[in-house]
C-alpha positions as a Python dict, from the first residue, in 0.01 Angstrom:
ca = {
    (1, 'M'): (0, 0, 0),
    (2, 'L'): (87, 363, 101),
    (3, 'T'): (250, 394, 465),
    (4, 'A'): (166, 630, 711),
    (5, 'T'): (361, 910, 874),
    (6, 'A'): (306, 1079, 1205),
    (7, 'Q'): (201, 1424, 1094),
    (8, 'A'): (37, 1550, 776),
    (9, 'N'): (226, 1758, 545),
    (10, 'T'): (128, 2091, 423),
    (11, 'V'): (133, 2210, 62),
    (12, 'T'): (258, 2574, 23),
    (13, 'A'): (246, 2630, -336),
    (14, 'V'): (137, 2468, -671),
    (15, 'R'): (224, 2561, -1027),
    (16, 'I'): (169, 2454, -1376),
    (17, 'W'): (416, 2572, -1670),
    (18, 'P'): (253, 2479, -2016),
    (19, 'A'): (481, 2462, -2329),
    (20, 'D'): (488, 2315, -2670),
    (21, 'I'): (757, 2076, -2544),
    (22, 'Y'): (600, 1950, -2235),
    (23, 'T'): (374, 2077, -1958),
    (24, 'R'): (505, 2075, -1586),
    (25, 'I'): (294, 2034, -1257),
    (26, 'T'): (459, 2119, -939),
    (27, 'I'): (342, 2064, -576),
    (28, 'E'): (578, 2226, -319),
    (29, 'A'): (546, 2136, 39),
    (30, 'E'): (704, 2169, 389),
    (31, 'K'): (810, 1793, 417),
    (32, 'P'): (916, 1532, 146),
    (33, 'I'): (617, 1428, -60),
    (34, 'L'): (495, 1075, -77),
    (35, 'Y'): (303, 967, -385),
    (36, 'K'): (179, 684, -614),
    (37, 'M'): (106, 745, -991),
    (38, 'T'): (-143, 573, -1201),
    (39, 'T'): (-213, 612, -1582),
    (40, 'L'): (-540, 534, -1736),
    (41, 'K'): (-680, 515, -2090),
    (42, 'D'): (-1023, 570, -2264),
    (43, 'P'): (-1006, 856, -2174),
    (44, 'E'): (-653, 942, -2109),
    (45, 'R'): (-574, 1037, -1768),
    (46, 'V'): (-277, 1038, -1518),
    (47, 'V'): (-374, 996, -1148),
    (48, 'V'): (-147, 1082, -863),
    (49, 'D'): (-234, 997, -506),
    (50, 'V'): (-34, 1221, -258),
    (51, 'E'): (-13, 1078, 92),
    (52, 'D'): (-36, 1253, 438),
    (53, 'I'): (-133, 1604, 321),
    (54, 'D'): (-434, 1825, 389),
    (55, 'L'): (-666, 1926, 111),
    (56, 'N'): (-600, 2289, 186),
    (57, 'V'): (-688, 2600, -41),
    (58, 'V'): (-331, 2589, -201),
    (59, 'I'): (-365, 2245, -362),
    (60, 'K'): (-722, 2298, -455),
    (61, 'A'): (-624, 2591, -653),
    (62, 'L'): (-442, 2357, -892),
    (63, 'S'): (-752, 2293, -1088),
    (64, 'E'): (-794, 2677, -1155),
    (65, 'K'): (-437, 2705, -1310),
    (66, 'V'): (-488, 2496, -1620),
    (67, 'S'): (-490, 2694, -1921),
    (68, 'E'): (-733, 2637, -2210),
    (69, 'S'): (-444, 2662, -2444),
    (70, 'D'): (-244, 2389, -2277),
    (71, 'P'): (-140, 2139, -2543),
    (72, 'Y'): (-179, 1855, -2310),
    (73, 'I'): (-402, 1892, -2014),
    (74, 'S'): (-762, 1963, -2037),
    (75, 'K'): (-840, 1983, -1656),
    (76, 'I'): (-719, 1876, -1319),
    (77, 'R'): (-957, 1745, -1041),
    (78, 'V'): (-845, 1756, -680),
    (79, 'A'): (-1017, 1594, -387),
    (80, 'N'): (-967, 1358, -91),
    (81, 'F'): (-948, 995, -203),
    (82, 'K'): (-935, 881, 170),
    (83, 'P'): (-819, 1046, 484),
    (84, 'K'): (-493, 1213, 447),
    (85, 'V'): (-462, 1108, 91),
    (86, 'V'): (-524, 1375, -185),
    (87, 'R'): (-603, 1239, -529),
    (88, 'L'): (-520, 1456, -857),
    (89, 'V'): (-684, 1330, -1163),
    (90, 'V'): (-519, 1499, -1476),
    (91, 'D'): (-766, 1475, -1770),
    (92, 'L'): (-549, 1462, -2084),
    (93, 'K'): (-609, 1592, -2449),
    (94, 'S'): (-417, 1307, -2605),
    (95, 'E'): (-184, 1014, -2520),
    (96, 'V'): (118, 1126, -2319),
    (97, 'K'): (428, 987, -2141),
    (98, 'P'): (424, 1115, -1796),
    (99, 'A'): (741, 1158, -1570),
    (100, 'I'): (728, 1204, -1200),
    (101, 'F'): (997, 1257, -945),
    (102, 'T'): (1069, 1451, -632),
    (103, 'L'): (1318, 1723, -548),
    (104, 'P'): (1469, 1829, -203),
    (105, 'P'): (1471, 2193, -126),
    (106, 'A'): (1673, 2411, -356),
    (107, 'G'): (1709, 2784, -406),
    (108, 'D'): (1398, 2940, -269),
    (109, 'Y'): (1201, 2619, -312),
    (110, 'K'): (1086, 2376, -46),
    (111, 'H'): (1035, 1994, -107),
    (112, 'R'): (863, 1945, -451),
    (113, 'L'): (679, 1671, -633),
    (114, 'V'): (703, 1720, -1020),
    (115, 'L'): (490, 1577, -1280),
    (116, 'D'): (603, 1630, -1640),
    (117, 'I'): (356, 1546, -1930),
    (118, 'Y'): (553, 1482, -2230),
    (119, 'P'): (420, 1406, -2592),
    (120, 'T'): (451, 1044, -2717),
    (121, 'K'): (618, 1157, -3050),
    (122, 'D'): (943, 1356, -3090),
    (123, 'S'): (832, 1678, -3235),
    (124, 'L'): (1187, 1799, -3289),
    (125, 'M'): (1254, 1511, -3517),
    (126, 'A'): (919, 1563, -3699),
    (127, 'M'): (1044, 1933, -3775),
    (128, 'L'): (1350, 1809, -3898),
    (129, 'D'): (1188, 1556, -4125),
    (130, 'E'): (951, 1811, -4264),
    (131, 'R'): (1260, 2045, -4347),
    (132, 'D'): (1466, 1778, -4514),
    (133, 'N'): (1147, 1612, -4679),
    (134, 'P'): (887, 1874, -4734),
    (135, 'D'): (688, 1650, -4969),
    (136, 'Q'): (677, 1347, -4764),
    (137, 'I'): (619, 1424, -4391),
    (138, 'A'): (677, 1119, -4178),
    (139, 'D'): (561, 1051, -3825),
    (140, 'V'): (874, 992, -3608),
    (141, 'S'): (846, 800, -3289),
    (142, 'A'): (1023, 941, -2986),
    (143, 'T'): (1406, 825, -2989),
    (144, 'N'): (1469, 840, -2621),
    (145, 'K'): (1443, 538, -2408),
    (146, 'T'): (1196, 536, -2125),
    (147, 'A'): (1315, 442, -1769),
    (148, 'Q'): (1238, 112, -1625),
    (149, 'V'): (880, 59, -1521),
    (150, 'V'): (770, -140, -1223),
    (151, 'T'): (418, -271, -1261),
    (152, 'L'): (241, -343, -921),
    (153, 'P'): (-95, -527, -870),
    (154, 'P'): (-397, -303, -874),
    (155, 'S'): (-480, -128, -552),
    (156, 'T'): (-720, -309, -308),
    (157, 'D'): (-943, 10, -314),
    (158, 'A'): (-1030, -48, -673),
    (159, 'P'): (-1282, -90, -827),
    (160, 'V'): (-1460, 227, -740),
    (161, 'T'): (-1628, 519, -907),
    (162, 'I'): (-1522, 869, -1002),
    (163, 'A'): (-1684, 1158, -822),
    (164, 'S'): (-1764, 1411, -1091),
    (165, 'D'): (-1817, 1714, -852),
    (166, 'G'): (-1476, 1761, -725),
    (167, 'N'): (-1588, 1831, -388),
    (168, 'S'): (-1355, 1758, -95),
    (169, 'A'): (-1625, 1554, 80),
    (170, 'N'): (-1633, 1314, -228),
    (171, 'A'): (-1326, 1113, -321),
    (172, 'L'): (-1210, 1104, -672),
    (173, 'K'): (-1209, 722, -726),
    (174, 'I'): (-1085, 495, -1017),
    (175, 'D'): (-1325, 271, -1176),
    (176, 'E'): (-1079, 91, -1383),
    (177, 'N'): (-838, -172, -1276),
    (178, 'P'): (-508, -12, -1416),
    (179, 'N'): (-153, -99, -1371),
    (180, 'V'): (31, 104, -1123),
    (181, 'T'): (361, 290, -1195),
    (182, 'G'): (575, 499, -978),
    (183, 'N'): (767, 459, -658),
    (184, 'I'): (585, 494, -326),
    (185, 'G'): (780, 620, -26),
    (186, 'N'): (1006, 899, 89),
    (187, 'V'): (1229, 990, -190),
    (188, 'G'): (1320, 1350, -82),
    (189, 'E'): (1683, 1279, 22),
    (190, 'A'): (1809, 1322, -347),
    (191, 'A'): (1700, 1492, -641),
    (192, 'Q'): (1652, 1157, -832),
    (193, 'P'): (1721, 857, -638),
    (194, 'A'): (1824, 538, -826),
    (195, 'S'): (1547, 354, -664),
    (196, 'Q'): (1281, 570, -801),
    (197, 'T'): (1094, 432, -1101),
    (198, 'S'): (860, 606, -1337),
    (199, 'A'): (754, 611, -1700),
    (200, 'T'): (979, 905, -1844),
    (201, 'A'): (1056, 1068, -2170),
    (202, 'V'): (1307, 1325, -2285),
    (203, 'P'): (1150, 1664, -2342),
    (204, 'Q'): (1148, 1721, -2729),
    (205, 'S'): (1131, 2041, -2910),
    (206, 'D'): (985, 2405, -2830),
    (207, 'I'): (1261, 2554, -3029),
    (208, 'T'): (997, 2742, -3250),
    (209, 'K'): (650, 2698, -3366),
    (210, 'E'): (748, 2792, -3712),
    (211, 'K'): (829, 2553, -3995),
    (212, 'L'): (1224, 2499, -4041),
    (213, 'E'): (1200, 2625, -4399),
    (214, 'N'): (1518, 2749, -4566),
    (215, 'K'): (1517, 3135, -4675),
    (216, 'P'): (1640, 3218, -5021),
    (217, 'L'): (2003, 3220, -5026),
    (218, 'T'): (2259, 3461, -5179),
    (219, 'K'): (2430, 3270, -5445),
    (220, 'G'): (2739, 3088, -5324),
    (221, 'L'): (2642, 3093, -4962),
    (222, 'R'): (2461, 2844, -4733),
    (223, 'Q'): (2219, 2930, -4474),
    (224, 'I'): (2370, 2998, -4123),
    (225, 'T'): (2168, 2868, -3812),
    (226, 'I'): (2225, 3042, -3477),
    (227, 'A'): (2069, 2886, -3153),
    (228, 'I'): (1980, 3143, -2891),
    (229, 'D'): (1943, 3009, -2543),
    (230, 'P'): (1744, 3244, -2314),
    (231, 'G'): (1871, 3142, -1966),
    (232, 'H'): (1673, 2977, -1697),
    (233, 'G'): (1287, 2971, -1718),
    (234, 'G'): (979, 2801, -1543),
    (235, 'E'): (1068, 2673, -1212),
    (236, 'D'): (1418, 2838, -1232),
    (237, 'P'): (1372, 3216, -1222),
    (238, 'G'): (1750, 3284, -1246),
    (239, 'A'): (1855, 3582, -1050),
    (240, 'I'): (1639, 3833, -896),
    (241, 'G'): (1710, 4213, -933),
    (242, 'A'): (1704, 4484, -677),
    (243, 'T'): (1354, 4591, -763),
    (244, 'G'): (1218, 4238, -843),
    (245, 'S'): (1317, 4185, -1198),
    (246, 'R'): (1359, 3809, -1281),
    (247, 'E'): (1644, 3710, -1502),
    (248, 'K'): (1433, 3437, -1693),
    (249, 'E'): (1203, 3710, -1812),
    (250, 'I'): (1469, 3954, -1937),
    (251, 'T'): (1678, 3680, -2104),
    (252, 'L'): (1375, 3583, -2302),
    (253, 'L'): (1296, 3934, -2408),
    (254, 'I'): (1642, 3986, -2530),
    (255, 'A'): (1671, 3650, -2692),
    (256, 'K'): (1347, 3716, -2898),
    (257, 'K'): (1465, 4063, -3013),
    (258, 'L'): (1798, 3895, -3122),
    (259, 'K'): (1619, 3615, -3312),
    (260, 'A'): (1400, 3883, -3496),
    (261, 'K'): (1714, 4072, -3604),
    (262, 'I'): (1897, 3773, -3713),
    (263, 'D'): (1605, 3644, -3907),
    (264, 'E'): (1631, 3969, -4113),
    (265, 'E'): (1976, 3910, -4223),
    (266, 'P'): (2014, 3730, -4569),
    (267, 'N'): (2147, 3355, -4529),
    (268, 'M'): (2080, 3360, -4151),
    (269, 'R'): (1805, 3230, -3926),
    (270, 'A'): (1782, 3197, -3552),
    (271, 'V'): (1615, 2927, -3339),
    (272, 'L'): (1530, 2951, -2971),
    (273, 'T'): (1595, 2679, -2703),
    (274, 'R'): (1278, 2817, -2531),
    (275, 'D'): (1010, 3060, -2639),
    (276, 'G'): (828, 3077, -2335),
    (277, 'D'): (829, 3058, -1948),
    (278, 'Y'): (919, 2699, -1885),
    (279, 'F'): (1227, 2510, -1777),
    (280, 'I'): (1463, 2329, -2020),
    (281, 'P'): (1744, 2115, -1873),
    (282, 'L'): (2094, 2234, -1974),
    (283, 'H'): (2182, 1928, -2160),
    (284, 'M'): (1867, 1941, -2366),
    (285, 'R'): (1957, 2301, -2480),
    (286, 'V'): (2294, 2158, -2631),
    (287, 'L'): (2110, 1870, -2784),
    (288, 'K'): (1856, 2093, -2958),
    (289, 'A'): (2131, 2305, -3104),
    (290, 'R'): (2303, 1999, -3223),
    (291, 'K'): (1995, 1847, -3374),
    (292, 'L'): (1943, 2133, -3598),
    (293, 'Q'): (2293, 2153, -3684),
    (294, 'A'): (2346, 2518, -3554),
    (295, 'D'): (2665, 2704, -3639),
    (296, 'L'): (2672, 2897, -3318),
    (297, 'F'): (2518, 2877, -2976),
    (298, 'I'): (2463, 3188, -2781),
    (299, 'S'): (2329, 3166, -2423),
    (300, 'I'): (2184, 3498, -2277),
    (301, 'H'): (2209, 3578, -1917),
    (302, 'A'): (2190, 3849, -1644),
    (303, 'D'): (2447, 3815, -1371),
    (304, 'A'): (2412, 3873, -1015),
    (305, 'F'): (2646, 3924, -728),
    (306, 'T'): (2611, 3969, -347),
    (307, 'N'): (2761, 4315, -379),
    (308, 'P'): (2525, 4531, -557),
    (309, 'A'): (2805, 4755, -666),
    (310, 'A'): (2920, 4486, -911),
    (311, 'H'): (2851, 4595, -1279),
    (312, 'G'): (2948, 4556, -1637),
    (313, 'S'): (2892, 4292, -1916),
    (314, 'S'): (3094, 3978, -1963),
    (315, 'V'): (3146, 3694, -2224),
    (316, 'F'): (3235, 3356, -2133),
    (317, 'A'): (3352, 3034, -2319),
    (318, 'L'): (3408, 2686, -2218),
    (319, 'S'): (3715, 2588, -2033),
    (320, 'E'): (3861, 2219, -2002),
    (321, 'K'): (4128, 2325, -1768),
    (322, 'G'): (3948, 2513, -1510),
    (323, 'A'): (3812, 2840, -1475),
    (324, 'T'): (4025, 3164, -1567),
    (325, 'S'): (3926, 3353, -1252),
    (326, 'A'): (3747, 3294, -912),
    (327, 'S'): (3450, 3502, -1020),
    (328, 'A'): (3423, 3290, -1353),
    (329, 'R'): (3428, 2971, -1150),
    (330, 'Y'): (3161, 3116, -915),
    (331, 'L'): (2931, 3205, -1190),
    (332, 'A'): (2974, 2863, -1379),
    (333, 'N'): (2885, 2689, -1050),
    (334, 'K'): (2588, 2907, -1011),
    (335, 'E'): (2456, 2875, -1355),
    (336, 'N'): (2521, 2491, -1357),
    (337, 'Q'): (2276, 2472, -1043),
    (338, 'S'): (1997, 2545, -1295),
    (339, 'D'): (1909, 2189, -1323),
    (340, 'L'): (1886, 2137, -958),
    (341, 'I'): (1683, 2454, -920),
    (342, 'G'): (1459, 2385, -1221),
    (343, 'G'): (1412, 2009, -1143),
    (344, 'V'): (1551, 1752, -1366),
    (345, 'S'): (1502, 1353, -1336),
    (346, 'L'): (1820, 1191, -1404),
    (347, 'N'): (1602, 933, -1593),
    (348, 'V'): (1559, 1179, -1876),
    (349, 'K'): (1923, 1238, -1943),
    (350, 'D'): (2062, 1104, -2263),
    (351, 'P'): (2363, 889, -2158),
    (352, 'L'): (2495, 888, -2507),
    (353, 'L'): (2504, 1276, -2520),
    (354, 'A'): (2695, 1286, -2189),
    (355, 'R'): (2944, 1044, -2302),
    (356, 'T'): (2998, 1232, -2611),
    (357, 'L'): (3043, 1568, -2444),
    (358, 'L'): (3296, 1400, -2184),
    (359, 'D'): (3498, 1220, -2461),
    (360, 'L'): (3537, 1437, -2739),
    (361, 'S'): (3834, 1705, -2767),
    (362, 'Q'): (3687, 2045, -2784),
    (363, 'T'): (3992, 2234, -2829),
    (364, 'A'): (3923, 2363, -3187),
    (365, 'T'): (3554, 2444, -3087),
    (366, 'I'): (3679, 2640, -2794),
    (367, 'N'): (3917, 2834, -3002),
    (368, 'D'): (3639, 2929, -3227),
    (369, 'S'): (3431, 3012, -2922),
    (370, 'L'): (3686, 3246, -2803),
    (371, 'K'): (3705, 3422, -3142),
    (372, 'L'): (3324, 3469, -3141),
    (373, 'G'): (3348, 3589, -2789),
    (374, 'K'): (3612, 3840, -2843),
    (375, 'V'): (3420, 4021, -3114),
    (376, 'V'): (3083, 4019, -2937),
    (377, 'L'): (3243, 4147, -2610),
    (378, 'G'): (3419, 4414, -2813),
    (379, 'N'): (3080, 4547, -2961),
    (380, 'I'): (2907, 4510, -2617),
    (381, 'G'): (3175, 4724, -2463),
    (382, 'E'): (3073, 5027, -2697),
    (383, 'I'): (2721, 5037, -2518),
    (384, 'N'): (2810, 4921, -2161),
    (385, 'K'): (3087, 4901, -1921),
    (386, 'L'): (3275, 4568, -1938),
    (387, 'H'): (3328, 4369, -1612),
    (388, 'K'): (3626, 4205, -1789),
    (389, 'N'): (3795, 4322, -2085),
    (390, 'H'): (3858, 3974, -2203),
    (391, 'V'): (3674, 3656, -2270),
    (392, 'E'): (3656, 3437, -1954),
    (393, 'Q'): (3640, 3056, -1928),
    (394, 'A'): (3485, 2827, -1702),
    (395, 'G'): (3309, 2474, -1691),
    (396, 'F'): (2969, 2592, -1813),
    (397, 'A'): (2749, 2290, -1879),
    (398, 'V'): (2534, 2475, -2151),
    (399, 'L'): (2857, 2547, -2344),
    (400, 'K'): (2954, 2183, -2379),
    (401, 'S'): (2867, 2127, -2753),
    (402, 'P'): (3178, 1945, -2896),
    (403, 'D'): (3131, 2103, -3242),
    (404, 'I'): (2943, 2442, -3208),
    (405, 'P'): (3120, 2751, -3111),
    (406, 'S'): (2933, 2849, -2800),
    (407, 'I'): (2946, 3155, -2578),
    (408, 'L'): (2746, 3282, -2284),
    (409, 'V'): (2677, 3645, -2267),
    (410, 'E'): (2627, 3803, -1919),
    (411, 'T'): (2433, 4112, -2044),
    (412, 'A'): (2471, 4309, -1729),
    (413, 'F'): (2445, 4271, -1343),
    (414, 'I'): (2063, 4239, -1257),
    (415, 'S'): (2165, 4294, -888),
    (416, 'N'): (2293, 4623, -965),
    (417, 'P'): (2003, 4868, -949),
    (418, 'E'): (2150, 5096, -1246),
    (419, 'E'): (2197, 4794, -1469),
    (420, 'E'): (1872, 4632, -1373),
    (421, 'R'): (1713, 4949, -1506),
    (422, 'K'): (1912, 4918, -1826),
    (423, 'L'): (1802, 4562, -1862),
    (424, 'N'): (1439, 4651, -1843),
    (425, 'D'): (1468, 4940, -2104),
    (426, 'G'): (1366, 4856, -2448),
    (427, 'A'): (1600, 5102, -2616),
    (428, 'Y'): (1905, 4940, -2425),
    (429, 'Q'): (1786, 4589, -2510),
    (430, 'D'): (1767, 4698, -2871),
    (431, 'K'): (2128, 4840, -2857),
    (432, 'L'): (2241, 4525, -2687),
    (433, 'V'): (2093, 4290, -2945),
    (434, 'M'): (2249, 4496, -3232),
    (435, 'S'): (2599, 4476, -3070),
    (436, 'I'): (2571, 4095, -3042),
    (437, 'L'): (2437, 4074, -3399),
    (438, 'T'): (2742, 4298, -3514),
    (439, 'G'): (2975, 4066, -3338),
    (440, 'I'): (2836, 3756, -3501),
    (441, 'K'): (2867, 3911, -3839),
    (442, 'K'): (3235, 4022, -3792),
    (443, 'Y'): (3302, 3649, -3670),
    (444, 'F'): (3172, 3511, -3987),
    (445, 'S'): (3357, 3767, -4200),
    (446, 'T'): (3674, 3603, -4086),
    (447, 'N'): (3540, 3255, -4008),
    (448, 'P'): (3320, 3172, -4301),
    (449, 'A'): (3059, 2910, -4232),
    (450, 'L'): (3166, 2617, -4456),
    (451, 'A'): (3000, 2293, -4499),
    (452, 'R'): (3071, 2073, -4197),
    (453, 'T'): (3013, 1717, -4072),
    (454, 'K'): (2853, 1697, -3742),
    (455, 'V'): (2951, 1454, -3481),
    (456, 'A'): (2686, 1227, -3455),
    (457, 'L'): (2522, 1154, -3124),
    (458, 'D'): (2270, 874, -3237),
}
């Protein structure tokens, strides 16, 4: 049974982030959110009861935010189930694996309830299978383990019926006798408390919608794959510029332009860690690049600082021994907070990946990253002032692939009004993209892409 609290909570914002990889539903409120999740079949639905909140215009607007193009959700119905309990019925287009968790205040956000709707099949593995076996496409089941699920007796309020009008005077009620999953209670003290239980799945692949087909190769050369990582996204806007520009939007624009230019090069192709406005956990960005056997990993960002006079472009590589400067340490700590702001359930993290990244010596890979960073930084310096004239190092989580040279490019300070203007200028973006591509080509001219054996994660 749900427990009562003294005063009703107030929902202040709701958001839906649809993507190929998964769809995220977020409810933001003044106080920690109490919930209970139920999954139903025939037809497929996810039902979430949120306790001690008012059915205000904000949460009612959730039903209007569902896009027709959403790959997983057909519609959402919102109404009072009983006094001070709001029921959300998420009607689905296919079978899914939902993951639900709460987050404490972070960044500009208050308390949040996050419902992630994942596909049941691993789309990344299916893409890889299609690439490697074009004549024999196999269905590949999701490889990630689900978290422990607690099955509770059916609610004493069932069986009842579903009100079809969605009117606040009529409750959305369940006519089945389903198993109930999820944790009930105040779980707002930590981002993902160990006591929370819910059916979870790791986000799979949104790398590209295109097939992973090999391009015609120049004789004697193999195809080079470059993973481009647009920083932030979805719940995590990144830095905000002086006139309101958002880092997540600028990084995606630049990343898409860079991908287009790389794809024009013989023997080269680029893949994006995200191709839309949605959140991808940092460790998943690394995992995607490794699954596709990328030769390089380039994360695109736009820096911000408390002083609007700070300016210049920077390039960073991973450090195993601490940051090379206080500013590098500050930036790495800020970028590593992306998972906290974007919202990640610890249940979806891959412990094998984490162990591999911690255990492996990365010295050789870091050395290659520094070489790549040096030539990229040199070329960027021809179109913009540099914040530092050398590649800096710090413990960036997104650069921790043990066998892929990885760099993080801070294109400019979005907090500087002049540089914010540049970052929004298409001509400057084009120059920036060409400077990065030229650096990549210079790197491979002295570090040819040889056949390599990847360190296996699974």
